Structures are given as structure tokens and as C-alpha cells.
PLY file of the C-alpha trace (Angstrom):
ply
format ascii 1.0
element vertex 256
property float x
property float y
property float z
element edge 255
property int vertex1
property int vertex2
end_header
5.44 -15.09 15.39
2.90 -18.05 16.31
2.92 -20.61 12.75
-0.47 -20.15 11.26
-2.16 -23.75 9.98
-1.24 -25.42 7.60
-3.89 -26.99 4.95
-3.51 -29.79 3.76
-5.68 -29.78 0.07
-3.18 -25.95 -0.78
-0.24 -26.56 -3.12
1.93 -23.88 -3.99
3.54 -23.04 -7.69
6.20 -20.83 -7.19
7.86 -19.03 -10.57
10.71 -18.79 -10.63
11.78 -19.78 -14.64
12.63 -15.47 -16.05
15.62 -13.86 -16.97
15.80 -10.14 -14.98
17.06 -9.18 -18.09
16.77 -5.60 -16.08
19.37 -6.55 -13.26
21.97 -6.93 -16.03
23.67 -9.48 -14.68
24.71 -13.35 -15.74
22.63 -14.61 -13.23
19.02 -15.98 -12.80
17.03 -13.04 -11.49
15.97 -15.46 -8.74
18.54 -16.72 -7.37
19.94 -13.00 -6.44
20.78 -13.18 -2.36
18.63 -10.56 -0.06
20.34 -10.53 2.98
22.37 -14.02 2.48
20.13 -15.68 0.97
18.45 -15.85 -2.76
15.21 -14.49 -3.08
13.37 -17.87 -4.43
14.36 -19.56 -0.87
13.05 -16.67 1.16
9.69 -16.83 -0.58
10.24 -21.05 -0.84
10.61 -20.70 2.71
7.66 -18.66 3.65
5.34 -21.02 1.59
6.25 -24.34 3.23
4.94 -22.60 6.35
1.16 -23.28 4.65
1.96 -26.34 2.91
5.00 -28.15 3.56
4.53 -31.28 1.37
3.08 -28.91 -2.15
5.41 -26.95 -3.34
6.49 -26.74 -7.12
8.94 -24.69 -8.56
8.68 -23.90 -12.11
12.23 -23.04 -13.15
13.54 -21.97 -16.83
16.08 -20.20 -17.46
19.03 -21.26 -15.91
17.28 -24.13 -14.70
19.82 -25.75 -13.34
21.42 -23.86 -11.28
17.97 -22.43 -9.54
17.34 -26.33 -8.69
20.86 -26.93 -7.18
21.05 -22.78 -5.11
17.27 -24.57 -3.86
17.92 -27.84 -2.85
20.53 -26.53 -1.02
17.55 -25.87 1.45
14.13 -27.17 0.47
13.22 -30.49 -1.02
10.58 -29.59 -3.72
9.43 -30.26 -6.69
10.78 -28.82 -10.02
8.30 -28.31 -13.38
10.19 -27.16 -16.49
8.55 -23.86 -18.75
10.12 -24.58 -21.80
10.20 -21.51 -23.29
9.37 -18.34 -21.31
5.56 -16.97 -22.58
4.25 -15.83 -19.96
3.17 -16.63 -16.11
-0.33 -18.54 -17.42
2.31 -20.35 -19.47
4.25 -21.13 -16.93
1.48 -22.36 -14.12
0.14 -24.51 -16.73
3.65 -26.38 -17.01
2.97 -27.29 -13.02
-0.39 -28.08 -13.44
0.20 -31.65 -13.96
2.39 -32.54 -11.23
-0.05 -31.76 -7.87
-1.36 -34.60 -6.19
-4.81 -36.18 -6.20
-5.90 -34.48 -2.94
-5.04 -30.62 -3.79
-8.36 -27.93 -3.91
-6.63 -24.30 -3.86
-3.21 -23.64 -5.05
-1.36 -20.44 -4.45
0.99 -19.09 -6.99
3.76 -17.00 -5.80
6.61 -15.00 -7.66
10.25 -15.97 -7.06
11.16 -12.68 -6.66
9.26 -11.23 -4.48
11.34 -12.18 -1.22
9.68 -10.61 1.49
6.47 -11.87 1.70
5.16 -12.65 5.16
3.73 -15.71 6.22
0.36 -14.02 8.25
-0.46 -11.85 4.52
-0.45 -15.57 2.86
-2.56 -17.52 5.28
-5.22 -14.54 5.53
-5.17 -14.94 1.14
-5.79 -18.17 1.80
-8.38 -18.09 4.38
-10.38 -15.94 3.28
-10.06 -17.96 -0.59
-11.50 -20.79 0.84
-14.50 -19.25 3.56
-15.49 -17.35 0.30
-15.00 -20.14 -1.70
-13.75 -18.46 -4.63
-13.06 -19.46 -8.01
-10.20 -16.73 -8.50
-8.65 -14.50 -4.84
-6.75 -12.00 -5.91
-4.18 -9.68 -3.27
-4.16 -6.24 -3.95
-1.66 -3.83 -2.34
-2.97 0.39 -2.57
0.23 1.62 -3.61
1.18 6.01 -4.17
3.03 5.46 -7.39
1.44 2.57 -9.06
3.19 2.97 -12.25
4.31 -0.64 -13.84
1.81 -2.64 -12.09
-1.20 -4.17 -12.95
-4.12 -2.47 -11.88
-7.52 -3.78 -10.07
-10.34 -2.76 -11.89
-13.84 -2.87 -10.34
-16.98 -1.63 -11.36
-19.21 0.31 -9.31
-20.32 -2.39 -7.08
-16.68 -2.90 -6.27
-17.00 -6.37 -7.94
-13.35 -7.01 -9.38
-14.30 -6.49 -13.06
-10.04 -7.47 -14.64
-6.20 -7.03 -14.01
-4.71 -4.38 -16.30
-1.20 -4.59 -17.16
-0.09 -0.79 -17.51
0.66 -1.89 -21.06
-2.40 -2.65 -21.85
-3.88 0.30 -19.56
-6.07 3.69 -20.96
-5.38 6.82 -19.22
-7.83 6.29 -16.44
-7.42 3.06 -15.66
-3.68 4.30 -14.97
-4.48 6.45 -12.63
-6.57 3.42 -10.29
-3.80 2.84 -7.47
-4.67 -0.18 -5.94
-2.86 -2.54 -8.10
-2.21 -6.55 -7.89
0.93 -7.82 -6.60
0.72 -11.62 -8.94
-0.21 -13.43 -5.35
-3.47 -15.53 -6.02
-4.76 -18.15 -4.95
-7.32 -20.62 -7.13
-9.83 -23.14 -6.90
-7.55 -25.81 -8.28
-10.54 -27.18 -10.48
-11.63 -24.28 -12.32
-7.58 -23.35 -12.63
-7.26 -26.71 -14.63
-9.97 -25.95 -17.26
-9.93 -22.02 -17.61
-5.96 -21.61 -17.85
-5.81 -23.24 -21.85
-8.75 -20.65 -22.30
-5.56 -17.72 -21.72
-4.52 -16.33 -25.50
-1.73 -14.55 -25.82
-3.64 -11.73 -27.12
-1.87 -8.71 -25.93
0.92 -6.24 -26.28
3.41 -9.02 -25.33
2.31 -11.97 -27.14
2.38 -13.73 -23.97
-0.23 -15.85 -21.55
-1.09 -13.36 -18.89
-2.44 -15.18 -15.50
-4.52 -11.99 -15.19
-6.61 -13.20 -17.22
-8.16 -16.15 -15.60
-9.47 -13.40 -13.81
-12.19 -12.05 -17.28
-12.90 -15.83 -17.45
-13.61 -16.51 -14.20
-16.35 -13.33 -14.72
-17.05 -14.19 -17.74
-18.21 -17.62 -16.30
-20.39 -15.79 -13.66
-17.35 -17.63 -11.37
-17.07 -16.06 -7.92
-13.45 -14.11 -7.29
-12.62 -12.61 -4.57
-9.91 -9.57 -3.48
-7.71 -9.19 -0.27
-6.40 -6.05 0.15
-2.78 -5.56 2.68
-2.01 -2.25 3.89
1.93 -3.16 3.59
3.62 -2.74 0.11
7.10 -3.34 1.66
6.13 -7.71 1.73
4.78 -7.08 -2.25
7.66 -5.32 -3.89
9.29 -6.89 -7.06
12.79 -6.66 -7.33
13.30 -5.65 -10.74
17.29 -4.07 -10.32
19.78 -3.64 -8.10
19.26 -0.88 -7.00
15.65 -2.66 -5.17
17.49 -5.54 -4.66
19.76 -2.96 -2.14
16.27 -2.28 -0.95
14.79 -5.34 -0.07
17.90 -6.27 2.04
17.62 -3.35 4.01
13.62 -3.63 4.12
13.48 -7.15 5.35
15.21 -6.39 8.16
13.78 -4.06 9.39
10.37 -6.14 8.58
11.92 -9.40 10.64
12.36 -6.38 13.29
9.42 -5.91 12.98
7.95 -9.12 13.18
10.21 -10.39 16.11
0 1
1 2
2 3
3 4
4 5
5 6
6 7
7 8
8 9
9 10
10 11
11 12
12 13
13 14
14 15
15 16
16 17
17 18
18 19
19 20
20 21
21 22
22 23
23 24
24 25
25 26
26 27
27 28
28 29
29 30
30 31
31 32
32 33
33 34
34 35
35 36
36 37
37 38
38 39
39 40
40 41
41 42
42 43
43 44
44 45
45 46
46 47
47 48
48 49
49 50
50 51
51 52
52 53
53 54
54 55
55 56
56 57
57 58
58 59
59 60
60 61
61 62
62 63
63 64
64 65
65 66
66 67
67 68
68 69
69 70
70 71
71 72
72 73
73 74
74 75
75 76
76 77
77 78
78 79
79 80
80 81
81 82
82 83
83 84
84 85
85 86
86 87
87 88
88 89
89 90
90 91
91 92
92 93
93 94
94 95
95 96
96 97
97 98
98 99
99 100
100 101
101 102
102 103
103 104
104 105
105 106
106 107
107 108
108 109
109 110
110 111
111 112
112 113
113 114
114 115
115 116
116 117
117 118
118 119
119 120
120 121
121 122
122 123
123 124
124 125
125 126
126 127
127 128
128 129
129 130
130 131
131 132
132 133
133 134
134 135
135 136
136 137
137 138
138 139
139 140
140 141
141 142
142 143
143 144
144 145
145 146
146 147
147 148
148 149
149 150
150 151
151 152
152 153
153 154
154 155
155 156
156 157
157 158
158 159
159 160
160 161
161 162
162 163
163 164
164 165
165 166
166 167
167 168
168 169
169 170
170 171
171 172
172 173
173 174
174 175
175 176
176 177
177 178
178 179
179 180
180 181
181 182
182 183
183 184
184 185
185 186
186 187
187 188
188 189
189 190
190 191
191 192
192 193
193 194
194 195
195 196
196 197
197 198
198 199
199 200
200 201
201 202
202 203
203 204
204 205
205 206
206 207
207 208
208 209
209 210
210 211
211 212
212 213
213 214
214 215
215 216
216 217
217 218
218 219
219 220
220 221
221 222
222 223
223 224
224 225
225 226
226 227
227 228
228 229
229 230
230 231
231 232
232 233
233 234
234 235
235 236
236 237
237 238
238 239
239 240
240 241
241 242
242 243
243 244
244 245
245 246
246 247
247 248
248 249
249 250
250 251
251 252
252 253
253 254
254 255
């Protein structure tokens, strides 16, 4: 596959601070291997094709081990999330490290090893073309259990992302879900991130709240839908790790 264009005003923040308790393993979640390589390194390898000079990895749980594993393969910046208080807090910890020319920020999860360059390239391209403040990568799934739902109004404008724990019965029926991958205008991100409040059932700072903050300010929100849920399966259990290993080979064969 031909490389997409790189974006010299784009930075990537990779979230890799979590514990991953459902893995039932002492190893940090993002260090579990898929097809012989840690999940986080799959994500970084993909991200580098878009922003080779501006990748920042947020570490927390087993920070030293995660850094050591990444540095075997890649030269990236690291930011420390001192307390694991949610995705919003994780992104906030990386913002001071962004270089001056950066105008847009792509946020990726370190446990989504199957994400592909063309998908991220389309997300960034659409975000820039639409001059959006927030662009969310969404996917339609048959069984949305556990995912944050993409709530749209009657005009198909995005209202919010509702986490499973906070969703009402109608919202739980929505099949279009959040992948946890976003592109933000940097100026918006810096100004809005401190408006996130931990007033949810998990008492965490949700990055998803930035959608409602943007909407309340009249800022442009854009949704990019993809049709291949395989690329964005999160890996939370050892069974899912095995599934991801099989799928990654399948995807590589299709794209080669």
C-alpha cells in the first residue's frame, strides 16, 4: 500500500498508561504481544506513517517497562500520567510536550493494535478539510455492549458520546459506537480540557466529554464512520488477544 501523506502540523498522543486488570496478568496491558509485537508498538508503527516526528506516548502503570519496550523500536516522546484518572487526564498530561507548530492532535489507544494507516489518514484528512474542532472515528457494530454510543440529533448532528455505564435504555440500542480514536484542533483541546469534570459513575475525566463541551460552545464536531470493526477491536482479555493475533494476519493479507 502507498504511504499516505504525512502531516507536519499533526501530533499523535498514544494512551498507554492503563493497567488492564481484565487481562489477569502482571504485565501492563499494552505490552501484551499480538503477532510477535507489543500492542502499543503496533499502534506507534501505524501512527508514525502520519506524524513521524511528533508522537507522544502517555505512560503510567509500569511506565519503565513500557518505555523500555517502545524504545527498542521507536524514538518517541513520553508523558507520565501520575494517577490513572481517565482518558481526559491522560491527554492533559501530554499537552505541555507538544511542539509549537502543531495545529491538530490525533489521539489513539495503545490497545488497538489492528488500526490501519488508511483509516487514520482519512480521519485526519476529513478533520482538516472540515475545519472541525473535534472529529470522532465511529463504527457500526451489531453488538454495541460495552461501547460508548454516538448520540445524534434529528439532523444527524452529534450530541454526545454516552458511555455504557451512563446510557439510558434508548441509547443502549444505538449501533454506532465510539472507537476511542479522535482528532482535535489543538487550540480547542488546550482550552477545553480543563472544563472536563469527573461527574460520572466512574469518577474519571472522560475525553468524550469534549464533544459536549464543543457542542455547548457552538464548535464544529465531525463524525467519520468506518465499516471495518476489526481494525478497532480493543483487547481487554487473553481471549481477545488471541483473536487479534488471527485478525492482524487476515488484515495484512487483505492489504498486501
